[in-house]
C-alpha positions as CSV (number, residue, x, y, z in Angstrom):
1,X,-16.6,196.3,-4.2
2,X,-12.9,196.0,-3.7
3,X,-12.8,193.0,-1.4
4,X,-14.5,189.6,-1.4
5,X,-14.7,187.5,1.8
6,X,-15.0,183.7,1.3
7,X,-16.9,182.3,4.2
8,X,-18.5,179.1,2.9
9,X,-18.7,175.9,4.9
10,X,-16.0,173.2,4.7
11,X,-17.9,170.2,6.2
12,X,-16.1,167.1,7.1
13,X,-16.3,163.9,5.0
14,X,-16.4,160.4,6.5
15,X,-12.6,160.1,6.6
16,X,-12.2,163.6,8.2
17,X,-11.2,165.3,5.0
18,X,-12.9,168.7,4.6
19,X,-15.3,169.0,1.6
20,X,-13.9,171.7,-0.6
21,X,-16.6,171.6,-3.3
22,X,-18.3,174.9,-2.2
23,X,-14.9,176.6,-1.8
24,X,-14.0,175.6,-5.4
25,X,-17.3,176.9,-6.8
26,X,-17.0,180.2,-5.0
27,X,-13.4,180.7,-6.1
28,X,-14.3,180.0,-9.7
29,X,-17.3,182.3,-9.4
30,X,-15.2,185.2,-8.2
31,X,-12.7,184.5,-11.0
32,X,-15.4,184.6,-13.6
33,X,-16.7,187.9,-12.3
34,X,-13.3,189.4,-12.4
35,X,-12.8,188.2,-16.0
36,X,-15.8,190.1,-17.0
37,X,-14.9,193.3,-15.1
38,X,-11.1,193.2,-14.5
39,X,-9.7,195.5,-11.8
40,X,-7.4,195.3,-8.8
41,X,-9.2,193.1,-6.2
42,X,-8.6,191.5,-2.9
43,X,-9.9,188.0,-2.1
44,X,-9.9,186.9,1.5
45,X,-10.3,183.4,2.8
46,X,-12.4,183.2,5.9
47,X,-13.4,179.6,5.6
48,X,-11.7,177.0,7.9
49,X,-9.4,175.0,5.7
50,X,-6.2,173.0,6.1
51,X,-2.8,174.6,5.5
52,X,-2.2,174.8,1.8
53,X,-5.8,175.1,0.8
54,X,-5.6,178.7,-0.2
55,X,-2.6,178.1,-2.4
56,X,-3.7,174.7,-3.7
57,X,-7.5,175.1,-4.1
58,X,-8.6,178.7,-3.9
59,X,-5.8,180.4,-5.9
60,X,-5.8,177.9,-8.9
61,X,-9.6,177.9,-9.2
62,X,-9.7,181.6,-9.0
63,X,-6.9,182.3,-11.4
64,X,-8.0,179.7,-14.1
65,X,-11.4,181.3,-14.1
66,X,-10.2,184.9,-14.1
67,X,-7.7,184.5,-16.9
68,X,-5.5,187.5,-17.5
69,X,-7.4,189.4,-14.8
70,X,-5.8,187.2,-12.2
71,X,-2.6,189.3,-12.2
72,X,-4.4,192.0,-10.3
73,X,-5.9,189.7,-7.7
74,X,-4.5,189.9,-4.1
75,X,-5.1,187.0,-1.8
76,X,-5.1,186.7,2.0
77,X,-6.3,184.4,4.8
78,X,-8.2,186.0,7.6
79,X,-9.6,183.2,9.8
80,X,-12.6,183.9,12.0
81,X,-12.7,183.1,15.7
82,X,-16.4,183.6,16.3
83,X,-18.4,181.3,18.6
84,X,-22.0,180.4,18.0
85,X,-24.3,182.4,20.2
86,X,-21.7,185.2,20.8
87,X,-20.6,185.9,17.2
88,X,-21.5,189.6,17.1
89,X,-19.7,190.3,20.4
90,X,-16.7,188.2,19.3
91,X,-16.4,190.1,16.0
92,X,-16.5,193.5,17.7
93,X,-14.1,192.5,20.5
94,X,-11.7,189.8,19.2
95,X,-8.5,188.8,20.9
96,X,-6.6,189.6,17.7
97,X,-7.1,190.1,14.0
98,X,-5.0,187.5,12.1
99,X,-4.0,188.0,8.5
100,X,-1.9,185.6,6.5
101,X,-0.4,186.8,3.2
102,X,2.8,187.7,1.4
103,X,0.9,190.3,-0.6
104,X,1.3,193.8,0.9
105,X,-1.8,195.1,-1.0
106,X,-4.0,192.4,0.5
107,X,-2.6,193.1,4.0
108,X,-3.2,196.8,3.7
109,X,-6.8,196.3,2.4
110,X,-7.6,194.2,5.6
111,X,-5.8,196.7,7.9
112,X,-8.1,199.4,6.5
113,X,-11.2,197.2,6.8
114,X,-10.5,196.4,10.4
115,X,-9.4,199.9,11.3
116,X,-12.2,200.4,13.8
117,X,-11.6,197.1,15.6
118,X,-9.5,197.6,18.7
119,X,-7.3,194.4,18.7
120,X,-3.8,193.5,17.7
121,X,-3.4,193.2,14.0
122,X,-1.1,190.2,13.5
123,X,0.4,189.3,10.1
124,X,1.9,185.9,9.1
125,X,2.1,183.5,6.2
126,X,-1.0,182.0,4.4
127,X,-0.3,178.5,5.8
128,X,0.4,179.7,9.4
129,X,-2.9,181.6,9.4
130,X,-4.8,178.5,8.1
131,X,-3.1,176.4,10.8
132,X,-3.8,178.7,13.7
133,X,-7.5,178.3,13.2
134,X,-7.3,174.5,13.6
135,X,-4.9,174.7,16.5
136,X,-7.3,177.1,18.3
137,X,-10.3,174.8,17.8
138,X,-8.3,171.6,18.7
139,X,-7.1,173.3,21.9
140,X,-10.6,174.4,22.8
141,X,-11.8,170.8,22.3
142,X,-8.9,169.5,24.3
143,X,-9.6,171.9,27.2
144,X,-13.2,170.8,27.4
145,X,-12.2,167.1,27.5
146,X,-9.5,167.8,30.0
147,X,-11.8,169.7,32.3
148,X,-14.4,166.8,32.0
149,X,-11.8,164.2,32.9
150,X,-10.6,166.2,35.9
151,X,-14.3,166.6,36.8
152,X,-14.9,162.8,36.7
153,X,-11.8,162.2,38.8
154,X,-12.7,164.9,41.3
155,X,-16.2,163.5,41.8
156,X,-14.8,160.0,42.3
157,X,-12.4,161.3,44.9
158,X,-15.1,163.3,46.7
159,X,-13.7,166.7,45.6
160,X,-15.8,169.6,44.3
161,X,-14.9,169.7,40.5
162,X,-16.2,173.3,40.0
163,X,-14.3,174.6,42.9
164,X,-11.1,172.8,41.8
165,X,-11.2,174.2,38.3
166,X,-12.3,177.7,39.5
167,X,-9.1,177.9,41.6
168,X,-7.1,176.3,38.8
169,X,-8.2,179.1,36.4
170,X,-7.1,181.8,38.8
171,X,-3.5,181.0,37.9
172,X,-3.3,183.0,34.7
173,X,0.4,182.9,34.5
174,X,1.0,179.1,34.3
175,X,-2.4,177.5,33.9
176,X,-4.3,179.6,31.5
177,X,-1.5,181.9,30.2
178,X,1.3,181.5,27.6
179,X,3.4,179.1,29.7
180,X,4.1,175.6,28.4
181,X,2.6,176.4,25.0
182,X,5.7,176.7,22.9
183,X,6.8,173.8,20.8
184,X,10.1,172.3,21.9
185,X,11.3,169.0,23.5
186,X,9.8,166.7,26.0
187,X,9.0,167.5,29.6
188,X,10.7,166.1,32.6
189,X,11.9,166.9,36.1
190,X,11.0,165.8,39.6
191,X,7.3,167.0,39.5
192,X,5.4,166.7,36.2
193,X,6.1,163.0,35.4
194,X,5.6,161.9,39.0
195,X,2.3,163.9,39.4
196,X,0.9,162.7,36.1
197,X,1.5,159.1,37.2
198,X,0.0,159.8,40.6
199,X,-3.2,161.1,39.0
200,X,-3.4,158.1,36.7
201,X,-2.9,155.8,39.8
202,X,-5.8,157.5,41.6
203,X,-8.0,157.2,38.5
204,X,-7.3,153.5,38.2
205,X,-8.2,153.0,41.9
206,X,-11.5,154.7,41.3
207,X,-12.1,153.0,38.0
208,X,-12.3,156.4,36.2
209,X,-11.4,156.5,32.5
210,X,-9.1,159.3,31.5
211,X,-8.0,159.0,27.8
212,X,-6.3,162.4,27.8
213,X,-4.5,162.0,31.0
214,X,-3.5,158.5,30.0
215,X,-2.0,159.8,26.7
216,X,0.3,162.4,28.3
217,X,3.3,160.1,29.1
218,X,3.1,158.1,25.8
219,X,3.0,161.4,23.9
220,X,6.1,162.6,25.8
221,X,7.9,159.4,25.2
222,X,7.1,159.7,21.5
223,X,8.8,163.1,21.4
224,X,12.0,161.5,22.7
225,X,11.8,158.6,20.2
226,X,11.4,161.0,17.3
227,X,14.4,163.0,18.6
228,X,16.5,159.9,18.8
229,X,15.6,159.0,15.2
230,X,16.3,162.5,13.9
231,X,19.9,162.2,15.4
232,X,20.4,158.7,14.0
233,X,19.2,159.9,10.6
234,X,22.2,162.2,10.4
235,X,24.4,159.1,10.3
236,X,27.0,160.9,12.5
237,X,28.5,159.0,15.4
238,X,30.1,161.8,17.4
239,X,27.3,163.8,19.1
240,X,27.6,167.1,21.0
241,X,24.6,167.7,23.3
242,X,23.9,171.2,24.5
243,X,22.0,170.8,27.7
244,X,21.4,167.9,30.1
245,X,19.1,169.2,32.8
246,X,15.3,169.0,32.2
247,X,15.2,172.7,31.4
248,X,17.5,175.7,31.2
249,X,18.7,177.4,34.3
250,X,18.7,174.4,36.6
251,X,20.9,171.4,37.5
252,X,18.0,169.1,38.1
253,X,18.6,165.9,36.1
254,X,15.8,163.8,37.6
255,X,13.7,162.3,34.8
256,X,15.3,164.8,32.3
257,X,14.3,163.7,28.8
258,X,17.8,164.7,27.7
259,X,19.3,162.2,30.1
260,X,17.0,159.5,28.6
261,X,18.1,160.7,25.1
262,X,21.8,160.4,26.0
263,X,21.3,156.9,27.5
264,X,19.6,155.8,24.3
265,X,22.3,157.3,22.0
266,X,25.1,155.7,24.0
267,X,23.2,152.4,23.9
268,X,23.1,152.6,20.1
269,X,26.9,153.0,20.0
270,X,27.2,156.8,19.6
271,X,30.0,158.8,21.1
272,X,28.3,161.5,23.1
273,X,29.7,164.6,24.9
274,X,27.6,167.1,26.8
275,X,27.8,170.9,27.6
276,X,25.6,172.3,30.4
277,X,27.1,175.1,32.5
278,X,24.5,174.6,35.2
279,X,25.4,171.0,35.8
280,X,28.5,170.2,37.8
281,X,28.5,166.5,38.6
282,X,30.8,167.1,41.6
283,X,28.3,169.5,43.2
284,X,25.1,167.4,42.7
285,X,23.6,166.2,45.9
286,X,20.8,163.9,47.3
287,X,18.2,162.4,44.9
288,X,19.6,164.4,42.0
289,X,23.0,162.8,42.4
290,X,21.6,159.3,43.0
291,X,19.4,159.6,39.9
292,X,22.2,160.4,37.5
293,X,24.6,157.9,39.0
294,X,22.1,155.2,38.5
295,X,21.2,156.3,34.9
296,X,24.6,157.2,33.5
297,X,27.3,156.2,36.1
298,X,30.2,157.5,33.9
299,X,28.5,160.9,33.3
300,X,31.5,162.9,34.4
301,X,33.6,161.6,31.5
302,X,31.0,162.9,29.1
303,X,30.9,166.5,30.2
304,X,32.7,169.3,28.3
305,X,33.9,172.5,29.8
306,X,33.4,174.9,26.9
307,X,31.6,175.3,23.6
308,X,34.9,175.0,21.8
309,X,35.5,171.5,23.4
310,X,32.0,170.4,22.4
311,X,32.4,171.6,18.9
312,X,35.8,170.0,18.5
313,X,34.3,166.6,19.4
314,X,31.0,166.6,17.5
315,X,30.0,165.8,14.0
316,X,26.4,166.6,14.9
317,X,25.3,169.2,17.5
318,X,22.0,168.5,19.4
319,X,20.5,171.6,20.9
320,X,18.5,170.3,23.9
321,X,18.2,173.5,25.9
322,X,18.1,177.1,24.6
323,X,20.0,180.0,26.0
324,X,23.4,181.7,25.7
325,X,25.3,178.4,25.7
326,X,23.4,177.1,22.7
327,X,23.9,180.4,20.8
328,X,27.6,180.3,21.4
329,X,27.8,176.7,20.1
330,X,25.7,177.5,17.0
331,X,27.8,180.5,16.3
332,X,30.9,178.3,16.2
333,X,29.7,175.6,13.8
334,X,32.2,174.5,11.3
335,X,31.3,173.6,7.7
336,X,29.6,170.2,7.4
337,X,28.6,170.0,11.1
338,X,25.0,168.9,11.3
339,X,22.5,170.3,13.8
340,X,19.4,168.7,15.4
341,X,17.5,171.5,17.2
342,X,15.2,170.0,19.8
343,X,14.1,173.5,20.8
344,X,12.6,173.9,17.3
345,X,14.3,177.3,16.8
346,X,13.9,178.7,20.3
347,X,17.7,178.7,20.7
348,X,18.2,181.0,17.7
349,X,15.2,183.1,17.2
350,X,12.0,184.6,18.6
351,X,9.2,182.9,16.6
352,X,6.5,185.3,17.7
353,X,4.5,186.8,14.9
354,X,4.6,190.6,14.6
355,X,1.6,192.7,15.8
356,X,1.1,196.2,14.6
């Protein structure tokens, strides 16, 4: 053969740590076989293992056993997304074929192996491929628990849980599609925080436990705290914030996490200036205007009119919203100017993996 697929179990230990003993034995066994009959060979990790396992466990065990033959070994990660009970159907009709490797020979070997499978062939790094498997399984578990919590609350409120979730699933654009699944900063605005609190209020009235629903707001607040600390860790006092509204393309400041962040930084003695072309304090009206006047009464004095003005003020640039404004600011950075990117790269690049 030219390819070996490693698909041994990695059962969890008592502390949650995966048991790698079978993986180590198999990697050494493949290495010994290659030592006795050296030739170019591709080894593919299919087992579920934490990021770094292929590099830190599989590769060293294989190479130490293979000796000089290891120079002709090509390694890739190809996680399986098969469900018990439907494994054959899932293998023949997968949502994608994921291959993690920086080795072109390994990638091409798998591309040939999966040539008859009609699915996007996605390539990425070893560690990303390892991580995607865990993210997928964790999200599946999260969805089950979320649906069950909603079911409990529906029943307590006299609402049909199956009908509720059937209609919920019909929205494939926002509810079950790609929306809201890109890492970035905290959520805010006039709807999401208010409605999460309302659901929690209804659950308390009905004495319904909802650990997942109850964790949403604390998780969001934790994101803001970590952002605050990341800015403080730069030890720069003059801050330039790109974005103030709760998301790009709007002037809605109500419960914007960036407003909360600005308040916190000012409270800690930092000198903050803000650039957001969608926000004109003079044009704000109604609840939006009242909210910002209560939270940051002197907000007008903090607003900059241009990227150049923000850059001239700041020793550290904080990217809160992505878009053209952020790109202009980042393009004008001067040497030594620090950047804290709360969009996690969305302002400067498209992080989507390439499908071929």
